[in-house]
N, C-alpha and C positions, 0 to 999 in steps of 0.2 A: 868062452862064449857068454854073451849077455843072457840074462834070464828074461823070459817073455814078460811084457808089461802086466802089472797087476790088473785084476778085474776092477770095474768101476766100484768105488767105495760106497756108492749110493744105492746099494742093493739090500735094503732092509724091508721088512714087512712081508706080506704073503705075495705069491706070484702075480695075482691080479693087480696089486698095487705097483709092482715093478714094471708091468707092461703098460700101465695107464700113462697117457700123455701128461706132461707137466701142465699144471693149471695155467701157466702164462702162455701156452701155445695157442695161437689163434687158429680158427678153423680155416681150412683150405679155401672155401668160397670167399671168406672175409679177406684173406691174404690176397686173393686174385683181384678183388675190388680195390683194395688199398694199393696194390701194384699199379693198377690202372690210373689211379689218382697221381701217384708219383711219376708214372710215365708221362702223363699230361703235363705235369709240372717240370719235366726235364727238357722241354722245348724252349729255346730262348725267346722266340716270338710270343709264345703264350705267357711267359714270365713278364715280358714287356707289356702285354695287354693287361695282365693282373696288376702291374705297377700303376697303370693309369686308372684302372677301375677301383683300386684301393682308395683313390682320392675321391672319386664321384662316379655317378652313372654317366655313360656316354653313348651316343648313337654311333652306328657303324661308320658314318661319314667322318665323325670326329676322330675315331680310331685310325681310319685310313690316312687322314691328314697328319696325325701325330706320328704314326709309324712310317709314313712315306712308303706304303706298300699298296699293292693292288687290292681292290675291294673283294675280289674273289678269294684271294689268299687269306684275308682277315676273316671273311665269312666262313671259310673252311675251318680255320682255327677255332672260331667261336662255336661252330657246330660240334666239334670234338670236345670242347670245354663244357658245353651244355650236356653232352652225353655223360660226362663224369661228374656233373652237378657242381662244377666250379663256378659257373656263371648262370644267371637267369636273365630273362628279358621281358620287356613289355613293348607293346606296339602303340604308337601314337600317330595316327594318320598313316602316312607312308614311311615313317621312320620307326626303326627298332632301336630301343635303348637297352643297353646291357649294364649289369651290375654284378658284383660278386654275389654268389648264391647265399653265403652265410658267413658269420665271423670266423669260422674255422679256416676258411680259405685264406682270409687275410692273415690270420695267425701263422699258418703254414708258410706263407710267403715271407712275412716279416721275420720269423725265426730262421728261415733259410738264409735270408739276406744278412741278418745279424751274424749268423755263423761264419759266412764267408768274409764279412768285413772285419772280423776279429782276427783273422789269420794273417 
């Protein structure tokens, strides 16, 4: 019969040190927020919107024309993206213009795109 596996070799220090979470472990609420961002980025339509907004600010009408989708569909996606702070907007008369919320969103998109293009 095989011997049972050895205990984790990382058991040094006193008992309180052994039970403490590793310093690299992110807090559960932070993990939940980050998962929300990645969930938002997992939708192909949202990624296409980000690809357009990475170039410049656009109004909803321009996004609808570029994506050839219904305005209600685009507005729904943008609402979700605003909730995750992926995009922000400004109103100019009866038009609403969207842009990426900050450079982090652009970098996430560009790094993901670079990753899949290298495969």
